N, C-alpha and C positions, 0 to 999 in steps of 0.2 A: 504494500500500500504506500502511496506517496501523494504529496500535495504540491501543487505548482503555484508559485506566485510570479510576479513580473520577472525577477532575476534569479530566483532560487528554486531549487527542487529539493524538497525535504523528504528523505526516505524515512518512513516510520516502520521500524522493525518490530518483531515480536518481543524483543527484549527492550528494556528502557533506553538503550543506546540509540542515538539519532545522529545522522550525518547530513550536513547541509552542503550543497555544491553551488558555487558562485558561477553563473553563466556570464559570458562576455557580451551577449546580445539578448534582446527580448525575444521570446518565442513568437513564431508565426501563428497567428490566430485566423482561422477560416470559419465564416458563418454566413449563410445565405439569408435566412430570415431573421426576424427580431427576437424570436424565442427558439429555444432548443430543449429537447427532452433527453438528449444523449450527447456524450462527449467522447471523442477519440483522442487519446494522447499518443502520438506516434513518435517512437524513439528510433532515430536513425542508427545506421551501423558505423563501424570503424572507418574513419576518414571521410565521412559524409557530413552534410549539414541539413538543417531543416529545409532550406531552399531546394535541395536536391530532391525532395519528396513533395514539394508544394503543389506542382501540377497534378500529380496523381491524386492527392487528397482533395484538391479543388474539384475534381470530377466527381468524387464521392459526395462531397458536401452539396454540390450543385444538383445532384440527382436525388439527394435525400435531405430536404431543407430542415428537418427536425434535428439534424446532427451538426455539432460544431466540432472542429478539429484544432488541436493545439500541438504545434510541432516545435519542441525546444531544440536548440543546438547545444550539444555538449561542449564544455571547455576543451581547448586543445591541451594535449599532454603527451609527453614522450612515451614511447612503447618500445619493447624489445620484440623483434619479429624473427622467428626462426633462429633463435639463439644469438641474434645480432647484438 
């Protein structure tokens, strides 16, 4: 379970420990109508951004106006790939 604010994604774990991640940019928010009854929070993969998925999620939101989509972009961080 997690909660999304403008710049932070707060992971609420089963234990009392909580971790907050600071995002460098505001999430992309897609909504066709004035009201929604469902929300999709789309988490992109390694090396991607919210904008990489924006077109795909816009098609879903445009065809289902009761849905809003929130696409956060994860902060950049160093990784070790294939033992690198």
